[in-house]
Structure formats: C-alpha cells, structure tokens
PDB file with one MODEL, atoms N, CA, C and O in Angstrom:
MODEL        1
ATOM      1  N   UNK A   1     270.465 112.426-127.651  1.00  0.00           N
ATOM      2  CA  UNK A   1     269.349 112.592-128.560  1.00  0.00           C
ATOM      3  C   UNK A   1     268.103 112.951-127.750  1.00  0.00           C
ATOM      4  O   UNK A   1     267.878 112.411-126.668  1.00  0.00           O
ATOM      5  N   UNK A   2     267.304 113.861-128.284  1.00  0.00           N
ATOM      6  CA  UNK A   2     266.100 114.321-127.620  1.00  0.00           C
ATOM      7  C   UNK A   2     265.015 113.261-127.708  1.00  0.00           C
ATOM      8  O   UNK A   2     264.796 112.656-128.757  1.00  0.00           O
ATOM      9  N   UNK A   3     264.340 113.047-126.582  1.00  0.00           N
ATOM     10  CA  UNK A   3     263.217 112.109-126.555  1.00  0.00           C
ATOM     11  C   UNK A   3     261.983 112.796-127.133  1.00  0.00           C
ATOM     12  O   UNK A   3     261.739 113.968-126.846  1.00  0.00           O
ATOM     13  N   UNK A   4     261.219 112.096-127.929  1.00  0.00           N
ATOM     14  CA  UNK A   4     259.980 112.640-128.475  1.00  0.00           C
ATOM     15  C   UNK A   4     258.813 111.869-127.903  1.00  0.00           C
ATOM     16  O   UNK A   4     258.874 110.651-127.739  1.00  0.00           O
ATOM     17  N   UNK A   5     257.751 112.590-127.600  1.00  0.00           N
ATOM     18  CA  UNK A   5     256.538 111.975-127.110  1.00  0.00           C
ATOM     19  C   UNK A   5     255.917 111.163-128.241  1.00  0.00           C
ATOM     20  O   UNK A   5     255.852 111.640-129.373  1.00  0.00           O
ATOM     21  N   UNK A   6     255.470 109.974-127.962  1.00  0.00           N
ATOM     22  CA  UNK A   6     254.939 109.087-129.004  1.00  0.00           C
ATOM     23  C   UNK A   6     253.415 109.157-129.049  1.00  0.00           C
ATOM     24  O   UNK A   6     252.735 108.131-129.045  1.00  0.00           O
ATOM     25  N   UNK A   7     252.895 110.367-129.093  1.00  0.00           N
ATOM     26  CA  UNK A   7     251.457 110.548-129.241  1.00  0.00           C
ATOM     27  C   UNK A   7     251.108 110.323-130.704  1.00  0.00           C
ATOM     28  O   UNK A   7     251.953 110.471-131.586  1.00  0.00           O
ATOM     29  N   UNK A   8     249.868 109.969-130.946  1.00  0.00           N
ATOM     30  CA  UNK A   8     249.412 109.826-132.325  1.00  0.00           C
ATOM     31  C   UNK A   8     248.160 110.667-132.513  1.00  0.00           C
ATOM     32  O   UNK A   8     247.467 110.993-131.550  1.00  0.00           O
ATOM     33  N   UNK A   9     247.883 111.008-133.746  1.00  0.00           N
ATOM     34  CA  UNK A   9     246.701 111.786-134.104  1.00  0.00           C
ATOM     35  C   UNK A   9     245.990 111.045-135.226  1.00  0.00           C
ATOM     36  O   UNK A   9     246.508 110.926-136.336  1.00  0.00           O
ATOM     37  N   UNK A  10     244.814 110.557-134.924  1.00  0.00           N
ATOM     38  CA  UNK A  10     244.027 109.890-135.955  1.00  0.00           C
ATOM     39  C   UNK A  10     243.336 110.952-136.796  1.00  0.00           C
ATOM     40  O   UNK A  10     242.637 111.821-136.275  1.00  0.00           O
ATOM     41  N   UNK A  11     243.539 110.869-138.090  1.00  0.00           N
ATOM     42  CA  UNK A  11     242.933 111.811-139.031  1.00  0.00           C
ATOM     43  C   UNK A  11     241.938 111.060-139.907  1.00  0.00           C
ATOM     44  O   UNK A  11     242.173 109.914-140.290  1.00  0.00           O
ATOM     45  N   UNK A  12     240.827 111.719-140.219  1.00  0.00           N
ATOM     46  CA  UNK A  12     239.879 111.065-141.117  1.00  0.00           C
ATOM     47  C   UNK A  12     240.429 111.110-142.538  1.00  0.00           C
ATOM     48  O   UNK A  12     241.382 111.833-142.830  1.00  0.00           O
ATOM     49  N   UNK A  13     239.813 110.329-143.408  1.00  0.00           N
ATOM     50  CA  UNK A  13     240.304 110.198-144.781  1.00  0.00           C
ATOM     51  C   UNK A  13     240.339 111.534-145.519  1.00  0.00           C
ATOM     52  O   UNK A  13     241.255 111.784-146.303  1.00  0.00           O
ATOM     53  N   UNK A  14     239.354 112.390-145.275  1.00  0.00           N
ATOM     54  CA  UNK A  14     239.293 113.683-145.961  1.00  0.00           C
ATOM     55  C   UNK A  14     240.471 114.572-145.549  1.00  0.00           C
ATOM     56  O   UNK A  14     241.100 115.208-146.394  1.00  0.00           O
ATOM     57  N   UNK A  15     240.763 114.611-144.254  1.00  0.00           N
ATOM     58  CA  UNK A  15     241.896 115.414-143.774  1.00  0.00           C
ATOM     59  C   UNK A  15     243.211 114.873-144.319  1.00  0.00           C
ATOM     60  O   UNK A  15     244.064 115.640-144.765  1.00  0.00           O
ATOM     61  N   UNK A  16     243.376 113.551-144.282  1.00  0.00           N
ATOM     62  CA  UNK A  16     244.596 112.951-144.828  1.00  0.00           C
ATOM     63  C   UNK A  16     244.764 113.300-146.302  1.00  0.00           C
ATOM     64  O   UNK A  16     245.860 113.644-146.743  1.00  0.00           O
ATOM     65  N   UNK A  17     243.674 113.210-147.061  1.00  0.00           N
ATOM     66  CA  UNK A  17     243.732 113.502-148.492  1.00  0.00           C
ATOM     67  C   UNK A  17     244.162 114.951-148.724  1.00  0.00           C
ATOM     68  O   UNK A  17     245.007 115.221-149.577  1.00  0.00           O
ATOM     69  N   UNK A  18     243.583 115.873-147.969  1.00  0.00           N
ATOM     70  CA  UNK A  18     243.936 117.287-148.088  1.00  0.00           C
ATOM     71  C   UNK A  18     245.421 117.515-147.796  1.00  0.00           C
ATOM     72  O   UNK A  18     246.110 118.204-148.548  1.00  0.00           O
ATOM     73  N   UNK A  19     245.904 116.934-146.705  1.00  0.00           N
ATOM     74  CA  UNK A  19     247.308 117.116-146.322  1.00  0.00           C
ATOM     75  C   UNK A  19     248.251 116.463-147.329  1.00  0.00           C
ATOM     76  O   UNK A  19     249.265 117.051-147.705  1.00  0.00           O
ATOM     77  N   UNK A  20     247.919 115.258-147.762  1.00  0.00           N
ATOM     78  CA  UNK A  20     248.765 114.553-148.734  1.00  0.00           C
ATOM     79  C   UNK A  20     248.804 115.306-150.051  1.00  0.00           C
ATOM     80  O   UNK A  20     249.860 115.389-150.679  1.00  0.00           O
ATOM     81  N   UNK A  21     247.668 115.862-150.488  1.00  0.00           N
ATOM     82  CA  UNK A  21     247.646 116.645-151.724  1.00  0.00           C
ATOM     83  C   UNK A  21     248.576 117.850-151.622  1.00  0.00           C
ATOM     84  O   UNK A  21     249.303 118.157-152.567  1.00  0.00           O
ATOM     85  N   UNK A  22     248.555 118.529-150.487  1.00  0.00           N
ATOM     86  CA  UNK A  22     249.440 119.672-150.293  1.00  0.00           C
ATOM     87  C   UNK A  22     250.903 119.239-150.287  1.00  0.00           C
ATOM     88  O   UNK A  22     251.759 119.899-150.876  1.00  0.00           O
ATOM     89  N   UNK A  23     251.173 118.137-149.623  1.00  0.00           N
ATOM     90  CA  UNK A  23     252.555 117.630-149.577  1.00  0.00           C
ATOM     91  C   UNK A  23     253.013 117.233-150.972  1.00  0.00           C
ATOM     92  O   UNK A  23     254.152 117.507-151.349  1.00  0.00           O
ATOM     93  N   UNK A  24     252.151 116.596-151.735  1.00  0.00           N
ATOM     94  CA  UNK A  24     252.508 116.222-153.108  1.00  0.00           C
ATOM     95  C   UNK A  24     252.810 117.457-153.955  1.00  0.00           C
ATOM     96  O   UNK A  24     253.722 117.445-154.781  1.00  0.00           O
ATOM     97  N   UNK A  25     252.035 118.526-153.740  1.00  0.00           N
ATOM     98  CA  UNK A  25     252.270 119.771-154.476  1.00  0.00           C
ATOM     99  C   UNK A  25     253.637 120.348-154.102  1.00  0.00           C
ATOM    100  O   UNK A  25     254.384 120.798-154.971  1.00  0.00           O
ATOM    101  N   UNK A  26     253.958 120.331-152.808  1.00  0.00           N
ATOM    102  CA  UNK A  26     255.260 120.828-152.341  1.00  0.00           C
ATOM    103  C   UNK A  26     256.385 119.970-152.921  1.00  0.00           C
ATOM    104  O   UNK A  26     257.414 120.489-153.352  1.00  0.00           O
ATOM    105  N   UNK A  27     256.178 118.672-152.925  1.00  0.00           N
ATOM    106  CA  UNK A  27     257.166 117.764-153.501  1.00  0.00           C
ATOM    107  C   UNK A  27     257.403 118.090-154.978  1.00  0.00           C
ATOM    108  O   UNK A  27     258.541 118.072-155.447  1.00  0.00           O
ATOM    109  N   UNK A  28     256.331 118.386-155.701  1.00  0.00           N
ATOM    110  CA  UNK A  28     256.458 118.770-157.105  1.00  0.00           C
ATOM    111  C   UNK A  28     257.231 120.071-157.259  1.00  0.00           C
ATOM    112  O   UNK A  28     258.039 120.214-158.177  1.00  0.00           O
ATOM    113  N   UNK A  29     256.983 121.014-156.366  1.00  0.00           N
ATOM    114  CA  UNK A  29     257.718 122.279-156.411  1.00  0.00           C
ATOM    115  C   UNK A  29     259.210 122.049-156.174  1.00  0.00           C
ATOM    116  O   UNK A  29     260.049 122.650-156.845  1.00  0.00           O
ATOM    117  N   UNK A  30     259.537 121.183-155.224  1.00  0.00           N
ATOM    118  CA  UNK A  30     260.938 120.879-154.921  1.00  0.00           C
ATOM    119  C   UNK A  30     261.601 120.217-156.131  1.00  0.00           C
ATOM    120  O   UNK A  30     262.724 120.562-156.496  1.00  0.00           O
ATOM    121  N   UNK A  31     260.907 119.277-156.741  1.00  0.00           N
ATOM    122  CA  UNK A  31     261.455 118.627-157.938  1.00  0.00           C
ATOM    123  C   UNK A  31     261.653 119.642-159.056  1.00  0.00           C
ATOM    124  O   UNK A  31     262.618 119.557-159.816  1.00  0.00           O
ATOM    125  N   UNK A  32     260.734 120.606-159.154  1.00  0.00           N
ATOM    126  CA  UNK A  32     260.875 121.657-160.149  1.00  0.00           C
ATOM    127  C   UNK A  32     262.116 122.502-159.917  1.00  0.00           C
ATOM    128  O   UNK A  32     262.802 122.882-160.866  1.00  0.00           O
ATOM    129  N   UNK A  33     262.404 122.795-158.655  1.00  0.00           N
ATOM    130  CA  UNK A  33     263.610 123.563-158.324  1.00  0.00           C
ATOM    131  C   UNK A  33     264.854 122.769-158.692  1.00  0.00           C
ATOM    132  O   UNK A  33     265.812 123.319-159.236  1.00  0.00           O
ATOM    133  N   UNK A  34     264.835 121.483-158.394  1.00  0.00           N
ATOM    134  CA  UNK A  34     265.972 120.632-158.748  1.00  0.00           C
ATOM    135  C   UNK A  34     266.202 120.660-160.259  1.00  0.00           C
ATOM    136  O   UNK A  34     267.335 120.777-160.724  1.00  0.00           O
ATOM    137  N   UNK A  35     265.122 120.553-161.006  1.00  0.00           N
ATOM    138  CA  UNK A  35     265.232 120.567-162.469  1.00  0.00           C
ATOM    139  C   UNK A  35     265.745 121.928-162.959  1.00  0.00           C
ATOM    140  O   UNK A  35     266.527 121.994-163.907  1.00  0.00           O
ATOM    141  N   UNK A  36     265.308 122.996-162.319  1.00  0.00           N
ATOM    142  CA  UNK A  36     265.777 124.330-162.688  1.00  0.00           C
ATOM    143  C   UNK A  36     267.291 124.437-162.501  1.00  0.00           C
ATOM    144  O   UNK A  36     267.992 125.010-163.335  1.00  0.00           O
ATOM    145  N   UNK A  37     267.777 123.883-161.406  1.00  0.00           N
ATOM    146  CA  UNK A  37     269.222 123.915-161.153  1.00  0.00           C
ATOM    147  C   UNK A  37     269.958 123.083-162.190  1.00  0.00           C
ATOM    148  O   UNK A  37     270.988 123.499-162.719  1.00  0.00           O
ATOM    149  N   UNK A  38     269.414 121.891-162.477  1.00  0.00           N
ATOM    150  CA  UNK A  38     270.036 121.037-163.489  1.00  0.00           C
ATOM    151  C   UNK A  38     270.062 121.705-164.863  1.00  0.00           C
ATOM    152  O   UNK A  38     270.966 121.457-165.661  1.00  0.00           O
ATOM    153  N   UNK A  39     269.069 122.550-165.137  1.00  0.00           N
ATOM    154  CA  UNK A  39     268.961 123.219-166.435  1.00  0.00           C
ATOM    155  C   UNK A  39     269.581 124.617-166.444  1.00  0.00           C
ATOM    156  O   UNK A  39     269.380 125.390-167.381  1.00  0.00           O
ATOM    157  N   UNK A  40     270.337 124.930-165.389  1.00  0.00           N
ATOM    158  CA  UNK A  40     271.040 126.211-165.303  1.00  0.00           C
ATOM    159  C   UNK A  40     270.124 127.424-165.426  1.00  0.00           C
ATOM    160  O   UNK A  40     270.472 128.414-166.070  1.00  0.00           O
ATOM    161  N   UNK A  41     268.964 127.339-164.809  1.00  0.00           N
ATOM    162  CA  UNK A  41     268.017 128.458-164.822  1.00  0.00           C
ATOM    163  C   UNK A  41     268.594 129.606-163.992  1.00  0.00           C
ATOM    164  O   UNK A  41     269.331 129.375-163.034  1.00  0.00           O
ATOM    165  N   UNK A  42     268.264 130.814-164.354  1.00  0.00           N
ATOM    166  CA  UNK A  42     268.734 132.038-163.703  1.00  0.00           C
ATOM    167  C   UNK A  42     268.401 132.011-162.208  1.00  0.00           C
ATOM    168  O   UNK A  42     267.314 131.596-161.806  1.00  0.00           O
ATOM    169  N   UNK A  43     269.353 132.459-161.405  1.00  0.00           N
ATOM    170  CA  UNK A  43     269.254 132.393-159.938  1.00  0.00           C
ATOM    171  C   UNK A  43     267.969 133.012-159.394  1.00  0.00           C
ATOM    172  O   UNK A  43     267.300 132.413-158.552  1.00  0.00           O
ATOM    173  N   UNK A  44     267.624 134.197-159.866  1.00  0.00           N
ATOM    174  CA  UNK A  44     266.447 134.879-159.337  1.00  0.00           C
ATOM    175  C   UNK A  44     265.177 134.078-159.587  1.00  0.00           C
ATOM    176  O   UNK A  44     264.273 134.074-158.751  1.00  0.00           O
ATOM    177  N   UNK A  45     265.098 133.411-160.711  1.00  0.00           N
ATOM    178  CA  UNK A  45     263.929 132.575-161.004  1.00  0.00           C
ATOM    179  C   UNK A  45     263.842 131.395-160.031  1.00  0.00           C
ATOM    180  O   UNK A  45     262.752 131.007-159.609  1.00  0.00           O
ATOM    181  N   UNK A  46     264.990 130.837-159.684  1.00  0.00           N
ATOM    182  CA  UNK A  46     265.020 129.743-158.706  1.00  0.00           C
ATOM    183  C   UNK A  46     264.606 130.256-157.334  1.00  0.00           C
ATOM    184  O   UNK A  46     263.852 129.596-156.619  1.00  0.00           O
ATOM    185  N   UNK A  47     265.101 131.439-156.967  1.00  0.00           N
ATOM    186  CA  UNK A  47     264.747 132.013-155.667  1.00  0.00           C
ATOM    187  C   UNK A  47     263.250 132.278-155.551  1.00  0.00           C
ATOM    188  O   UNK A  47     262.672 132.129-154.474  1.00  0.00           O
ATOM    189  N   UNK A  48     262.629 132.665-156.642  1.00  0.00           N
ATOM    190  CA  UNK A  48     261.174 132.861-156.642  1.00  0.00           C
ATOM    191  C   UNK A  48     260.473 131.541-156.332  1.00  0.00           C
ATOM    192  O   UNK A  48     259.507 131.515-155.569  1.00  0.00           O
ATOM    193  N   UNK A  49     260.950 130.455-156.915  1.00  0.00           N
ATOM    194  CA  UNK A  49     260.352 129.145-156.665  1.00  0.00           C
ATOM    195  C   UNK A  49     260.619 128.668-155.240  1.00  0.00           C
ATOM    196  O   UNK A  49     259.764 128.029-154.627  1.00  0.00           O
ATOM    197  N   UNK A  50     261.795 128.974-154.718  1.00  0.00           N
ATOM    198  CA  UNK A  50     262.103 128.629-153.324  1.00  0.00           C
ATOM    199  C   UNK A  50     261.154 129.377-152.393  1.00  0.00           C
ATOM    200  O   UNK A  50     260.677 128.813-151.409  1.00  0.00           O
ATOM    201  N   UNK A  51     260.880 130.634-152.697  1.00  0.00           N
ATOM    202  CA  UNK A  51     259.923 131.411-151.912  1.00  0.00           C
ATOM    203  C   UNK A  51     258.538 130.778-151.962  1.00  0.00           C
ATOM    204  O   UNK A  51     257.833 130.742-150.954  1.00  0.00           O
ATOM    205  N   UNK A  52     258.150 130.283-153.122  1.00  0.00           N
ATOM    206  CA  UNK A  52     256.845 129.628-153.259  1.00  0.00           C
ATOM    207  C   UNK A  52     256.776 128.366-152.397  1.00  0.00           C
ATOM    208  O   UNK A  52     255.752 128.095-151.770  1.00  0.00           O
ATOM    209  N   UNK A  53     257.867 127.595-152.367  1.00  0.00           N
ATOM    210  CA  UNK A  53     257.910 126.394-151.531  1.00  0.00           C
ATOM    211  C   UNK A  53     257.832 126.768-150.056  1.00  0.00           C
ATOM    212  O   UNK A  53     257.122 126.128-149.280  1.00  0.00           O
ATOM    213  N   UNK A  54     258.563 127.804-149.680  1.00  0.00           N
ATOM    214  CA  UNK A  54     258.530 128.266-148.291  1.00  0.00           C
ATOM    215  C   UNK A  54     257.109 128.644-147.884  1.00  0.00           C
ATOM    216  O   UNK A  54     256.646 128.269-146.807  1.00  0.00           O
ATOM    217  N   UNK A  55     256.424 129.385-148.745  1.00  0.00           N
ATOM    218  CA  UNK A  55     255.043 129.775-148.451  1.00  0.00           C
ATOM    219  C   UNK A  55     254.118 128.565-148.389  1.00  0.00           C
ATOM    220  O   UNK A  55     253.208 128.516-147.563  1.00  0.00           O
ATOM    221  N   UNK A  56     254.350 127.598-149.256  1.00  0.00           N
ATOM    222  CA  UNK A  56     253.525 126.382-149.259  1.00  0.00           C
ATOM    223  C   UNK A  56     253.718 125.569-147.980  1.00  0.00           C
ATOM    224  O   UNK A  56     252.747 125.068-147.414  1.00  0.00           O
ATOM    225  N   UNK A  57     254.954 125.436-147.525  1.00  0.00           N
ATOM    226  CA  UNK A  57     255.198 124.667-146.297  1.00  0.00           C
ATOM    227  C   UNK A  57     254.658 125.403-145.078  1.00  0.00           C
ATOM    228  O   UNK A  57     254.151 124.779-144.145  1.00  0.00           O
ATOM    229  N   UNK A  58     254.768 126.735-145.083  1.00  0.00           N
ATOM    230  CA  UNK A  58     254.190 127.499-143.969  1.00  0.00           C
ATOM    231  C   UNK A  58     252.678 127.346-143.941  1.00  0.00           C
ATOM    232  O   UNK A  58     252.087 127.218-142.869  1.00  0.00           O
ATOM    233  N   UNK A  59     252.053 127.358-145.098  1.00  0.00           N
ATOM    234  CA  UNK A  59     250.609 127.183-145.181  1.00  0.00           C
ATOM    235  C   UNK A  59     250.200 125.799-144.664  1.00  0.00           C
ATOM    236  O   UNK A  59     249.207 125.665-143.949  1.00  0.00           O
ATOM    237  N   UNK A  60     250.966 124.784-145.030  1.00  0.00           N
ATOM    238  CA  UNK A  60     250.711 123.431-144.533  1.00  0.00           C
ATOM    239  C   UNK A  60     250.858 123.390-143.014  1.00  0.00           C
ATOM    240  O   UNK A  60     250.037 122.790-142.321  1.00  0.00           O
ATOM    241  N   UNK A  61     251.893 124.022-142.508  1.00  0.00           N
ATOM    242  CA  UNK A  61     252.100 124.066-141.062  1.00  0.00           C
ATOM    243  C   UNK A  61     250.962 124.768-140.338  1.00  0.00           C
ATOM    244  O   UNK A  61     250.523 124.313-139.282  1.00  0.00           O
ATOM    245  N   UNK A  62     250.480 125.880-140.900  1.00  0.00           N
ATOM    246  CA  UNK A  62     249.353 126.592-140.289  1.00  0.00           C
ATOM    247  C   UNK A  62     248.098 125.725-140.285  1.00  0.00           C
ATOM    248  O   UNK A  62     247.341 125.727-139.314  1.00  0.00           O
ATOM    249  N   UNK A  63     247.884 124.998-141.353  1.00  0.00           N
ATOM    250  CA  UNK A  63     246.722 124.112-141.435  1.00  0.00           C
ATOM    251  C   UNK A  63     246.789 123.033-140.355  1.00  0.00           C
ATOM    252  O   UNK A  63     245.796 122.757-139.682  1.00  0.00           O
ATOM    253  N   UNK A  64     247.950 122.433-140.197  1.00  0.00           N
ATOM    254  CA  UNK A  64     248.114 121.391-139.180  1.00  0.00           C
ATOM    255  C   UNK A  64     247.995 121.985-137.781  1.00  0.00           C
ATOM    256  O   UNK A  64     247.359 121.391-136.910  1.00  0.00           O
ATOM    257  N   UNK A  65     248.597 123.145-137.558  1.00  0.00           N
ATOM    258  CA  UNK A  65     248.507 123.794-136.250  1.00  0.00           C
ATOM    259  C   UNK A  65     247.059 124.157-135.925  1.00  0.00           C
ATOM    260  O   UNK A  65     246.611 123.961-134.795  1.00  0.00           O
ATOM    261  N   UNK A  66     246.331 124.682-136.900  1.00  0.00           N
ATOM    262  CA  UNK A  66     244.931 125.036-136.709  1.00  0.00           C
ATOM    263  C   UNK A  66     244.135 123.811-136.265  1.00  0.00           C
ATOM    264  O   UNK A  66     243.363 123.874-135.309  1.00  0.00           O
ATOM    265  N   UNK A  67     244.329 122.706-136.965  1.00  0.00           N
ATOM    266  CA  UNK A  67     243.623 121.477-136.614  1.00  0.00           C
ATOM    267  C   UNK A  67     244.059 120.978-135.237  1.00  0.00           C
ATOM    268  O   UNK A  67     243.238 120.495-134.457  1.00  0.00           O
ATOM    269  N   UNK A  68     245.351 121.096-134.944  1.00  0.00           N
ATOM    270  CA  UNK A  68     245.884 120.665-133.646  1.00  0.00           C
ATOM    271  C   UNK A  68     245.210 121.431-132.508  1.00  0.00           C
ATOM    272  O   UNK A  68     244.837 120.852-131.488  1.00  0.00           O
ATOM    273  N   UNK A  69     245.061 122.740-132.700  1.00  0.00           N
ATOM    274  CA  UNK A  69     244.440 123.568-131.657  1.00  0.00           C
ATOM    275  C   UNK A  69     242.978 123.176-131.441  1.00  0.00           C
ATOM    276  O   UNK A  69     242.501 123.124-130.307  1.00  0.00           O
ATOM    277  N   UNK A  70     242.269 122.900-132.551  1.00  0.00           N
ATOM    278  CA  UNK A  70     240.842 122.611-132.458  1.00  0.00           C
ATOM    279  C   UNK A  70     240.532 121.204-131.970  1.00  0.00           C
ATOM    280  O   UNK A  70     239.415 120.931-131.531  1.00  0.00           O
ATOM    281  N   UNK A  71     241.513 120.309-132.043  1.00  0.00           N
ATOM    282  CA  UNK A  71     241.253 118.921-131.641  1.00  0.00           C
ATOM    283  C   UNK A  71     242.103 118.537-130.434  1.00  0.00           C
ATOM    284  O   UNK A  71     241.599 118.462-129.313  1.00  0.00           O
ATOM    285  N   UNK A  72     243.372 118.298-130.661  1.00  0.00           N
ATOM    286  CA  UNK A  72     244.261 117.777-129.622  1.00  0.00           C
ATOM    287  C   UNK A  72     244.364 118.714-128.418  1.00  0.00           C
ATOM    288  O   UNK A  72     244.204 118.289-127.274  1.00  0.00           O
ATOM    289  N   UNK A  73     244.632 119.983-128.685  1.00  0.00           N
ATOM    290  CA  UNK A  73     244.828 120.948-127.597  1.00  0.00           C
ATOM    291  C   UNK A  73     243.526 121.155-126.834  1.00  0.00           C
ATOM    292  O   UNK A  73     243.519 121.174-125.604  1.00  0.00           O
ATOM    293  N   UNK A  74     242.433 121.308-127.561  1.00  0.00           N
ATOM    294  CA  UNK A  74     241.132 121.480-126.917  1.00  0.00           C
ATOM    295  C   UNK A  74     240.820 120.297-126.000  1.00  0.00           C
ATOM    296  O   UNK A  74     240.380 120.476-124.865  1.00  0.00           O
ATOM    297  N   UNK A  75     241.056 119.088-126.512  1.00  0.00           N
ATOM    298  CA  UNK A  75     240.789 117.887-125.717  1.00  0.00           C
ATOM    299  C   UNK A  75     241.629 117.872-124.442  1.00  0.00           C
ATOM    300  O   UNK A  75     241.118 117.590-123.358  1.00  0.00           O
ATOM    301  N   UNK A  76     242.913 118.177-124.578  1.00  0.00           N
ATOM    302  CA  UNK A  76     243.806 118.165-123.408  1.00  0.00           C
ATOM    303  C   UNK A  76     243.420 119.219-122.381  1.00  0.00           C
ATOM    304  O   UNK A  76     243.489 118.962-121.179  1.00  0.00           O
ATOM    305  N   UNK A  77     243.015 120.402-122.835  1.00  0.00           N
ATOM    306  CA  UNK A  77     242.578 121.439-121.897  1.00  0.00           C
ATOM    307  C   UNK A  77     241.309 121.019-121.169  1.00  0.00           C
ATOM    308  O   UNK A  77     241.174 121.249-119.967  1.00  0.00           O
ATOM    309  N   UNK A  78     240.373 120.400-121.900  1.00  0.00           N
ATOM    310  CA  UNK A  78     239.142 119.924-121.263  1.00  0.00           C
ATOM    311  C   UNK A  78     239.417 118.827-120.243  1.00  0.00           C
ATOM    312  O   UNK A  78     238.668 118.661-119.280  1.00  0.00           O
ATOM    313  N   UNK A  79     240.499 118.078-120.460  1.00  0.00           N
ATOM    314  CA  UNK A  79     240.899 117.040-119.508  1.00  0.00           C
ATOM    315  C   UNK A  79     241.695 117.614-118.340  1.00  0.00           C
ATOM    316  O   UNK A  79     242.083 116.883-117.429  1.00  0.00           O
ATOM    317  N   UNK A  80     241.939 118.924-118.369  1.00  0.00           N
ATOM    318  CA  UNK A  80     242.663 119.572-117.278  1.00  0.00           C
ATOM    319  C   UNK A  80     244.173 119.569-117.441  1.00  0.00           C
ATOM    320  O   UNK A  80     244.888 119.890-116.491  1.00  0.00           O
ATOM    321  N   UNK A  81     244.676 119.219-118.607  1.00  0.00           N
ATOM    322  CA  UNK A  81     246.115 119.175-118.855  1.00  0.00           C
ATOM    323  C   UNK A  81     246.600 120.544-119.329  1.00  0.00           C
ATOM    324  O   UNK A  81     246.645 120.818-120.528  1.00  0.00           O
ATOM    325  N   UNK A  82     246.961 121.395-118.372  1.00  0.00           N
ATOM    326  CA  UNK A  82     247.456 122.732-118.709  1.00  0.00           C
ATOM    327  C   UNK A  82     248.862 122.699-119.297  1.00  0.00           C
ATOM    328  O   UNK A  82     249.308 123.691-119.873  1.00  0.00           O
ATOM    329  N   UNK A  83     249.562 121.587-119.166  1.00  0.00           N
ATOM    330  CA  UNK A  83     250.910 121.468-119.737  1.00  0.00           C
ATOM    331  C   UNK A  83     250.877 121.556-121.260  1.00  0.00           C
ATOM    332  O   UNK A  83     251.894 121.849-121.889  1.00  0.00           O
ATOM    333  N   UNK A  84     249.721 121.306-121.844  1.00  0.00           N
ATOM    334  CA  UNK A  84     249.584 121.387-123.301  1.00  0.00           C
ATOM    335  C   UNK A  84     249.894 122.794-123.795  1.00  0.00           C
ATOM    336  O   UNK A  84     250.298 122.976-124.944  1.00  0.00           O
ATOM    337  N   UNK A  85     249.708 123.789-122.931  1.00  0.00           N
ATOM    338  CA  UNK A  85     249.989 125.175-123.317  1.00  0.00           C
ATOM    339  C   UNK A  85     251.460 125.337-123.668  1.00  0.00           C
ATOM    340  O   UNK A  85     251.792 126.023-124.635  1.00  0.00           O
ATOM    341  N   UNK A  86     252.359 124.710-122.886  1.00  0.00           N
ATOM    342  CA  UNK A  86     253.785 124.767-123.197  1.00  0.00           C
ATOM    343  C   UNK A  86     254.083 124.113-124.543  1.00  0.00           C
ATOM    344  O   UNK A  86     254.939 124.582-125.293  1.00  0.00           O
ATOM    345  N   UNK A  87     253.375 123.032-124.839  1.00  0.00           N
ATOM    346  CA  UNK A  87     253.558 122.376-126.139  1.00  0.00           C
ATOM    347  C   UNK A  87     253.141 123.308-127.278  1.00  0.00           C
ATOM    348  O   UNK A  87     253.821 123.394-128.300  1.00  0.00           O
ATOM    349  N   UNK A  88     252.030 123.995-127.094  1.00  0.00           N
ATOM    350  CA  UNK A  88     251.540 124.923-128.114  1.00  0.00           C
ATOM    351  C   UNK A  88     252.542 126.066-128.321  1.00  0.00           C
ATOM    352  O   UNK A  88     252.821 126.452-129.456  1.00  0.00           O
ATOM    353  N   UNK A  89     253.069 126.592-127.244  1.00  0.00           N
ATOM    354  CA  UNK A  89     254.077 127.656-127.358  1.00  0.00           C
ATOM    355  C   UNK A  89     255.272 127.151-128.144  1.00  0.00           C
ATOM    356  O   UNK A  89     255.802 127.869-128.992  1.00  0.00           O
ATOM    357  N   UNK A  90     255.701 125.935-127.877  1.00  0.00           N
ATOM    358  CA  UNK A  90     256.793 125.326-128.620  1.00  0.00           C
ATOM    359  C   UNK A  90     256.446 125.147-130.091  1.00  0.00           C
ATOM    360  O   UNK A  90     257.286 125.349-130.968  1.00  0.00           O
ATOM    361  N   UNK A  91     255.205 124.769-130.350  1.00  0.00           N
ATOM    362  CA  UNK A  91     254.769 124.588-131.742  1.00  0.00           C
ATOM    363  C   UNK A  91     254.831 125.905-132.503  1.00  0.00           C
ATOM    364  O   UNK A  91     255.289 125.954-133.645  1.00  0.00           O
ATOM    365  N   UNK A  92     254.367 126.967-131.863  1.00  0.00           N
ATOM    366  CA  UNK A  92     254.441 128.289-132.495  1.00  0.00           C
ATOM    367  C   UNK A  92     255.891 128.684-132.767  1.00  0.00           C
ATOM    368  O   UNK A  92     256.204 129.249-133.815  1.00  0.00           O
ATOM    369  N   UNK A  93     256.769 128.382-131.814  1.00  0.00           N
ATOM    370  CA  UNK A  93     258.184 128.715-131.993  1.00  0.00           C
ATOM    371  C   UNK A  93     258.800 127.975-133.172  1.00  0.00           C
ATOM    372  O   UNK A  93     259.634 128.526-133.891  1.00  0.00           O
ATOM    373  N   UNK A  94     258.391 126.742-133.367  1.00  0.00           N
ATOM    374  CA  UNK A  94     258.918 125.950-134.488  1.00  0.00           C
ATOM    375  C   UNK A  94     258.385 126.449-135.817  1.00  0.00           C
ATOM    376  O   UNK A  94     259.095 126.434-136.823  1.00  0.00           O
ATOM    377  N   UNK A  95     257.146 126.887-135.825  1.00  0.00           N
ATOM    378  CA  UNK A  95     256.485 127.245-137.075  1.00  0.00           C
ATOM    379  C   UNK A  95     256.786 128.672-137.516  1.00  0.00           C
ATOM    380  O   UNK A  95     256.847 128.961-138.711  1.00  0.00           O
ATOM    381  N   UNK A  96     256.972 129.562-136.546  1.00  0.00           N
ATOM    382  CA  UNK A  96     257.134 130.985-136.920  1.00  0.00           C
ATOM    383  C   UNK A  96     258.460 131.536-136.502  1.00  0.00           C
ATOM    384  O   UNK A  96     258.745 132.709-136.743  1.00  0.00           O
TER     385      UNK A  96
ENDMDL
END
C-alpha cells in the first residue's frame, strides 16, 4: 500500500462552505443519475448528466488546485522546499 503524507490544510469557514456546497451539488447530481437509472431513463440523457458530473468534479478540482498553489505551494517555495514542485506536477497529472 502506498504511504500518504499526513499534511493538513486549515481552511476558513467561507472556503469550507464553498467547497461543501459544490460537493453537495455533485452528490445531488449523482443521486439524480441513480434515480434516472432506476426509472429506466434513455441512455443518452443519463450520459449528459454524467458529463455534467464530470465537469462539476473537474471544476471542484481546479478550485482546490488553485487554492493549493496560492497557499500551500507558495508557502513551501518561500521556505525553500523545491520538492513541492514534484508534488504539483503529480497533482496536475491526477487532475488532468
């Protein structure tokens, strides 16, 4: 099993609220897809909703990555930790 770094990121209440709202919206979209399948909705209509979920999760990922670059990565670079660049490259690979 791969070891994961146990770093934490403290987020203010406003950022948490924004992220949780987006996650709740994605969760609602997923539940909607489940209901569509249960109700035998036409395949293409389901695929459109799956595309919407994909776009929503990518948008959430971009938002988190943007914040990561402006806070965590910036801080690490200012501290002289150039290894953070490899982490960022990995993050881009996971997201895109």
